[in-house]
C-alpha positions as a printed NumPy array, in Angstrom:
array([[ -9.809, -19.149, -13.848],
       [ -9.907, -15.109, -13.565],
       [-10.737, -13.366, -17.029],
       [ -7.742, -12.302, -18.723],
       [ -6.932,  -8.894, -18.43 ],
       [ -5.161,  -6.216, -20.567],
       [ -3.075,  -4.016, -18.651],
       [ -3.575,  -0.202, -19.68 ],
       [ -0.458,   2.511, -19.506],
       [ -0.973,   6.01 , -19.336],
       [  1.721,   8.068, -21.051],
       [  2.183,  11.421, -20.23 ],
       [  4.422,  14.412, -20.489],
       [  4.119,  18.326, -20.998],
       [  5.032,  19.211, -24.963],
       [  8.389,  18.068, -26.984],
       [  9.12 ,  15.888, -23.572],
       [  9.331,  12.672, -26.116],
       [  6.142,  10.67 , -25.259],
       [  5.536,  10.041, -29.342],
       [  9.168,   8.956, -29.281],
       [  9.213,   6.299, -26.45 ],
       [  5.745,   5.322, -27.895],
       [  6.939,   4.789, -31.698],
       [  9.825,   2.885, -29.909],
       [  7.456,   0.799, -27.988],
       [  5.648,   0.444, -31.224],
       [  8.994,  -1.041, -33.233],
       [ 10.207,  -3.5  , -30.621],
       [  6.639,  -4.642, -29.895],
       [  8.352,  -8.391, -31.456],
       [  5.105, -10.312, -30.978],
       [  3.115,  -8.22 , -28.529],
       [ -0.217,  -6.666, -29.633],
       [ -0.543,  -3.162, -28.956],
       [ -3.253,  -1.046, -28.307],
       [ -2.651,   2.509, -28.799],
       [ -5.   ,   5.41 , -27.737],
       [ -4.103,   8.901, -28.572],
       [ -5.287,  12.251, -28.469],
       [ -3.847,  13.716, -31.068],
       [ -1.22 ,  12.052, -33.419],
       [  1.454,  14.283, -33.535],
       [  4.383,  12.363, -35.022],
       [  3.639,   8.998, -34.601],
       [  6.173,   7.494, -37.481],
       [  3.748,   4.903, -38.752],
       [  2.21 ,   5.424, -42.819],
       [ -0.792,   3.786, -42.033],
       [ -1.659,   6.848, -39.555],
       [ -1.958,   9.082, -42.588],
       [ -5.588,   7.403, -42.935],
       [ -6.638,   8.63 , -39.419],
       [ -6.433,  12.304, -39.305],
       [-10.04 ,  12.545, -37.174],
       [-10.826,  11.63 , -33.966],
       [-12.82 ,   8.223, -33.821],
       [-10.751,   6.654, -36.386],
       [ -8.951,   3.045, -35.67 ],
       [ -6.521,   2.013, -38.168],
       [ -4.392,  -1.365, -37.817],
       [ -0.745,  -1.317, -37.641],
       [  1.542,  -3.66 , -39.568],
       [  3.347,  -5.329, -36.607],
       [ -0.228,  -6.342, -35.305],
       [ -0.872,  -3.286, -33.432],
       [ -4.258,  -0.72 , -33.079],
       [ -4.387,   3.114, -33.063],
       [ -7.021,   5.034, -32.384],
       [ -7.896,   8.769, -31.743],
       [-10.388,   9.004, -29.072],
       [-11.35 ,  12.411, -27.125],
       [-11.059,  11.646, -23.39 ],
       [-15.155,  11.43 , -23.001],
       [-14.762,   8.411, -25.319],
       [-11.997,   6.745, -23.61 ],
       [-14.408,   3.823, -22.192],
       [-15.932,   3.569, -25.614],
       [-12.53 ,   2.849, -27.075],
       [-11.133,   0.64 , -24.288],
       [-14.531,  -1.432, -24.875],
       [-13.404,  -1.717, -28.319],
       [ -9.749,  -2.814, -27.798],
       [-10.111,  -5.306, -25.3  ],
       [-12.705,  -7.528, -27.185],
       [-11.297, -10.864, -27.269],
       [-11.04 , -10.315, -31.195],
       [ -8.602,  -7.81 , -31.036],
       [ -6.204,  -9.871, -29.231],
       [ -4.328,  -7.27 , -27.743],
       [ -1.626,  -7.699, -24.545],
       [ -1.464,  -4.289, -23.065],
       [ -2.937,  -0.541, -24.476],
       [ -1.205,   2.476, -24.363],
       [ -3.259,   5.973, -23.5  ],
       [ -1.246,   8.722, -24.555],
       [ -2.094,  12.009, -23.353],
       [ -1.568,  15.037, -25.124],
       [  0.719,  17.191, -23.641],
       [ -1.801,  19.82 , -22.194],
       [ -3.839,  16.931, -20.833],
       [ -4.148,  16.148, -16.906],
       [ -2.69 ,  12.73 , -16.569],
       [ -4.871,  12.632, -12.913],
       [ -7.979,  12.791, -15.335],
       [ -7.078,  10.016, -17.533],
       [ -5.87 ,   7.81 , -14.439],
       [ -9.058,   8.468, -13.   ],
       [-11.111,   7.021, -15.816],
       [ -8.961,   3.548, -16.311],
       [ -9.491,   3.101, -12.423],
       [-13.154,   3.724, -12.532],
       [-13.658,   1.463, -15.282],
       [-16.425,  -0.934, -14.868],
       [-14.202,  -2.861, -18.183],
       [-13.729,  -6.602, -16.283],
       [-11.214,  -6.952, -19.286],
       [ -9.198,  -3.85 , -18.3  ],
       [ -6.315,  -3.45 , -15.259],
       [ -4.344,  -0.398, -14.743],
       [ -0.969,  -0.619, -15.726],
       [  0.94 ,   2.142, -14.234],
       [  1.02 ,   6.109, -14.885],
       [  4.486,   7.111, -17.034],
       [  5.649,  10.361, -17.086],
       [  8.082,  11.818, -19.549],
       [ 10.497,  14.399, -18.574],
       [ 12.798,  16.586, -21.021],
       [ 16.355,  16.354, -19.403],
       [ 17.267,  19.446, -21.164],
       [ 14.479,  21.355, -20.692],
       [ 13.241,  20.11 , -17.223],
       [ 14.145,  23.782, -15.393],
       [ 12.255,  25.655, -17.962],
       [  9.114,  23.018, -18.104],
       [  9.141,  23.268, -14.247],
       [  8.768,  27.304, -13.875],
       [  6.516,  27.496, -16.547],
       [  4.252,  24.787, -15.575],
       [  3.28 ,  24.554, -11.951],
       [  1.515,  21.497, -12.5  ],
       [  4.67 ,  19.442, -12.702],
       [  5.111,  19.003,  -9.126],
       [  1.605,  17.465,  -9.259],
       [  1.988,  15.243, -12.297],
       [  5.305,  13.807, -10.561],
       [  3.936,  12.92 ,  -7.71 ],
       [  1.132,  11.151,  -9.018],
       [  3.417,   8.747, -11.732],
       [  4.478,   5.317, -10.872],
       [  7.182,   5.84 , -12.918],
       [  9.472,   8.736, -14.65 ],
       [ 11.043,   8.581, -17.531],
       [ 13.841,  11.648, -17.875],
       [ 14.214,  11.601, -21.307],
       [ 16.94 ,  12.904, -23.954],
       [ 19.769,  12.108, -21.278],
       [ 22.39 ,  12.281, -23.992],
       [ 21.695,  16.099, -24.144],
       [ 22.535,  17.142, -21.223],
       [ 26.256,  16.964, -19.171],
       [ 26.711,  14.39 , -16.637],
       [ 25.987,  16.715, -13.404],
       [ 23.104,  18.405, -14.938],
       [ 21.346,  15.24 , -15.819],
       [ 22.654,  13.874, -11.611],
       [ 20.756,  17.033, -10.657],
       [ 17.633,  16.67 , -12.687],
       [ 17.771,  13.284, -11.843],
       [ 17.544,  14.56 ,  -7.782],
       [ 15.24 ,  16.841,  -8.317],
       [ 12.491,  14.675, -10.012],
       [ 12.719,  11.747,  -7.704],
       [ 12.258,  14.083,  -4.729],
       [  9.114,  15.49 ,  -6.728],
       [  7.893,  11.761,  -7.359],
       [  8.424,  10.289,  -4.429],
       [  8.058,   6.59 ,  -4.447],
       [  7.914,   6.455,  -8.059],
       [ 10.795,   4.627, -10.287],
       [ 12.926,   6.932, -12.138],
       [ 15.155,   6.268, -15.001],
       [ 17.291,   8.304, -17.614],
       [ 16.901,   7.366, -21.521],
       [ 18.039,   8.514, -24.671],
       [ 15.725,   8.729, -27.907],
       [ 12.633,   7.28 , -25.471],
       [ 14.754,   3.771, -25.427],
       [ 12.79 ,   2.326, -22.303],
       [ 13.163,  -1.64 , -22.338],
       [  9.55 ,  -2.504, -22.973],
       [ 10.013,  -5.019, -20.549],
       [  9.578,  -2.431, -17.319],
       [  6.224,  -1.381, -18.546],
       [  4.632,  -4.717, -19.554],
       [  5.565,  -8.229, -20.391],
       [  6.314,  -8.753, -24.485],
       [  4.99 , -12.296, -25.811],
       [  7.593, -12.929, -27.799],
       [ 10.973, -11.796, -26.431],
       [ 14.297, -10.364, -28.73 ],
       [ 16.399, -13.607, -27.88 ],
       [ 13.735, -16.011, -29.403],
       [ 13.737, -14.329, -33.317],
       [ 17.689, -14.137, -33.519],
       [ 18.906, -15.282, -37.119],
       [ 15.738, -14.197, -38.939],
       [ 15.153, -10.723, -40.274],
       [ 11.499,  -9.792, -38.873],
       [  9.344,  -7.578, -41.395],
       [  9.563,  -5.196, -38.553],
       [ 13.317,  -5.415, -38.668],
       [ 13.233,  -4.494, -42.412],
       [ 10.715,  -1.869, -41.866],
       [ 12.355,  -0.263, -39.071],
       [ 15.223,  -1.423, -38.222],
       [ 16.935,  -3.648, -36.059],
       [ 16.78 ,  -2.463, -32.068],
       [ 21.061,  -3.124, -32.697],
       [ 21.746,  -0.979, -34.968],
       [ 22.288,   2.006, -32.462],
       [ 24.41 ,   1.279, -29.945],
       [ 24.569,   4.416, -29.159],
       [ 21.267,   4.696, -27.222],
       [ 20.765,   1.998, -25.   ],
       [ 17.821,   0.715, -23.28 ],
       [ 16.743,   2.66 , -19.832],
       [ 18.396,   0.741, -17.235],
       [ 16.027,  -1.359, -14.797],
       [ 16.968,  -4.105, -12.25 ],
       [ 14.425,  -7.386, -12.531],
       [ 14.382, -10.023,  -9.852],
       [ 12.781, -13.534,  -9.688],
       [ 12.001, -15.271,  -6.52 ],
       [ 10.404, -18.922,  -5.711],
       [  9.539, -20.596,  -2.836],
       [  8.187, -24.089,  -1.847],
       [  7.317, -22.165,   1.688],
       [  3.457, -20.875,   1.935],
       [  3.655, -17.253,   2.555],
       [  2.283, -15.613,   5.878],
       [ -0.465, -13.057,   4.378],
       [ -0.104, -10.493,   7.131],
       [  3.367, -10.403,   6.569],
       [  2.996, -10.273,   2.607],
       [  0.87 ,  -7.306,   3.189],
       [  2.965,  -5.112,   4.993],
       [  5.975,  -6.415,   2.664],
       [  3.669,  -5.113,  -0.151],
       [  2.398,  -2.076,   1.458],
       [  5.938,  -0.865,   1.983],
       [  7.567,  -1.481,  -1.203],
       [ 10.556,   0.481,  -1.686],
       [ 11.292,   3.832,  -3.79 ],
       [ 12.319,   2.438,  -7.259],
       [ 10.261,  -0.729,  -7.308],
       [  7.843,  -0.518,  -9.77 ],
       [  6.349,  -3.941, -10.905],
       [  5.528,  -6.951,  -8.967],
       [  3.947,  -9.762, -10.572],
       [  3.273, -13.628, -10.362],
       [  1.504, -15.922,  -8.078],
       [  2.25 , -16.688,  -4.228],
       [  1.471, -19.618,  -1.93 ],
       [ -0.884, -18.588,   1.113],
       [ -0.885, -22.177,   2.265],
       [ -3.278, -22.591,   5.119],
       [ -5.142, -19.26 ,   5.517],
       [ -6.59 , -20.085,   1.405],
       [ -5.6  , -24.064,   0.731],
       [ -7.792, -24.262,  -2.223],
       [ -6.692, -20.944,  -4.198],
       [ -3.231, -19.786,  -5.522],
       [ -3.33 , -16.052,  -5.861],
       [ -2.025, -13.663,  -9.019],
       [ -0.557, -10.715,  -8.232],
       [ -0.464,  -7.547, -10.544],
       [  1.574,  -4.342,  -8.713],
       [  2.316,  -1.187, -10.732],
       [  3.671,   1.659,  -8.71 ],
       [  1.106,   2.422,  -6.05 ],
       [ -1.628,  -0.024,  -7.801],
       [ -2.114,  -3.725,  -6.02 ],
       [ -4.965,  -6.016,  -7.071],
       [ -4.653,  -9.798,  -6.27 ],
       [ -6.733, -12.875,  -8.319],
       [ -7.56 , -16.018,  -6.38 ],
       [ -7.377, -19.062,  -8.667],
       [ -8.17 , -22.665,  -7.916],
       [ -4.436, -24.42 ,  -8.001],
       [ -4.05 , -26.346, -11.268],
       [ -4.465, -29.866, -10.84 ],
       [ -1.134, -31.288, -10.372],
       [  1.074, -28.456, -10.419],
       [  3.85 , -28.133,  -7.707],
       [  2.741, -25.414,  -4.926],
       [  4.937, -22.443,  -5.526],
       [  5.19 , -18.804,  -5.068],
       [  6.821, -17.536,  -7.933],
       [  7.413, -13.611,  -8.301],
       [  9.483, -10.799, -10.372],
       [  9.929,  -7.732,  -9.184],
       [ 10.716,  -4.914, -11.834],
       [ 12.371,  -1.698, -10.593],
       [ 15.161,   0.848, -10.9  ],
       [ 17.746,   1.501,  -7.855],
       [ 16.071,  -1.697,  -5.907],
       [ 18.153,  -3.46 ,  -3.739],
       [ 17.746,  -7.215,  -4.949],
       [ 19.238,  -9.121,  -1.699],
       [ 17.415,  -7.206,   0.895],
       [ 13.581,  -7.706,  -1.581],
       [ 14.977, -11.122,  -1.226],
       [ 15.56 , -11.128,   2.391],
       [ 12.281,  -9.421,   2.911],
       [ 10.516, -11.904,   0.596],
       [ 11.981, -14.767,   2.538],
       [ 11.304, -12.984,   6.129],
       [  7.279, -13.818,   4.71 ],
       [  7.818, -17.158,   4.721],
       [  6.04 , -19.499,   7.406],
       [  7.991, -21.134,  10.015],
       [  6.283, -24.073,  11.406],
       [  3.14 , -25.282,  12.711],
       [  3.156, -22.646,  15.177],
       [  3.211, -19.894,  12.785],
       [ -0.272, -20.697,  10.96 ],
       [ -2.165, -17.613,   9.832],
       [ -5.291, -16.781,  12.183],
       [ -8.888, -16.501,  11.105],
       [ -8.347, -12.486,  10.216],
       [ -4.821, -13.221,   8.407],
       [ -6.342, -13.008,   4.762],
       [ -8.127,  -9.44 ,   5.667],
       [ -5.459,  -7.509,   3.912],
       [ -5.027,  -9.597,   0.75 ],
       [ -8.777,  -9.765,   0.317],
       [ -9.234,  -5.749,   0.319],
       [ -7.282,  -6.163,  -3.1  ],
       [ -9.341,  -8.304,  -4.886],
       [-11.35 ,  -7.229,  -7.43 ],
       [-15.397,  -8.006,  -6.43 ],
       [-17.799,  -9.94 ,  -8.929],
       [-21.058,  -8.513, -10.228],
       [-22.728, -11.046,  -7.971],
       [-21.106, -10.159,  -4.789],
       [-22.774,  -7.661,  -2.652],
       [-21.273,  -4.307,  -1.97 ],
       [-21.443,  -3.971,   2.354],
       [-19.842,  -0.441,   2.574]])
């Protein structure tokens, strides 16, 4: 079996965009998901325990099972090592960059990490809809930051008129290229867009948790719904052709933010199924033996904003093998294997 990896999400945006508000929302919405938080400066993190951690190097346990620590960028790898230890039992790590930090550097450090329990979870760039034009003029780096993003949250959507919001989103989408773009108010992005939740809210219906009492229920605030996104589930008992699958993944459409699940590549590799982890432009496969007695299925979930579910379903169906005459050749796995992480024992042939 592959090592259980923890996605590391980088949360960035200029001062006042609403990063900390979004982060607090994620913590309040954890509902059983253990989040590790790494912040450059604490800002207004709305957790009482944070008041005891006023300096770099402090780590505190939050009441909902999450952990939080303040770090310098140079200590990133050291704290990733701490937070990814099995005893921490974390499900996801969120790094909140300070308002003046370079997200490119943080992303590079995550991607370069030699910690085998770390996997890149995407760059989320938060934009203030009400101040976007002024911020854009004041910070030339805005273009570069948006171009790097995997997901852009146009926050404070409730503070601008509909026409202005539409204009901001159009500009942001043009600068962000293939990134998914969603609108939000008060940082209310559904956690499912960023990471898998261990205990969905529906599973605790009818009983108030400690978190409900401390922070209030998510349902108390109907005026500010979660940012909209689409989720498509695809299951197939027909193996996929690895070359056509890679063609689909290499050309995945704008707005398709995450892909997760397992694929059956049939005769191309009959011994293994391949776990898929894609976020933004990042893609990785993890081969593992088929569980004994388990039906061989391709099972994928695709998450994004503004995507065409019918078109995606058809494109994936076109990846399926079409009988004996469609058997993959010996070179068909090369594209997939480019995205399989090497183990330390494998020689570097580059």
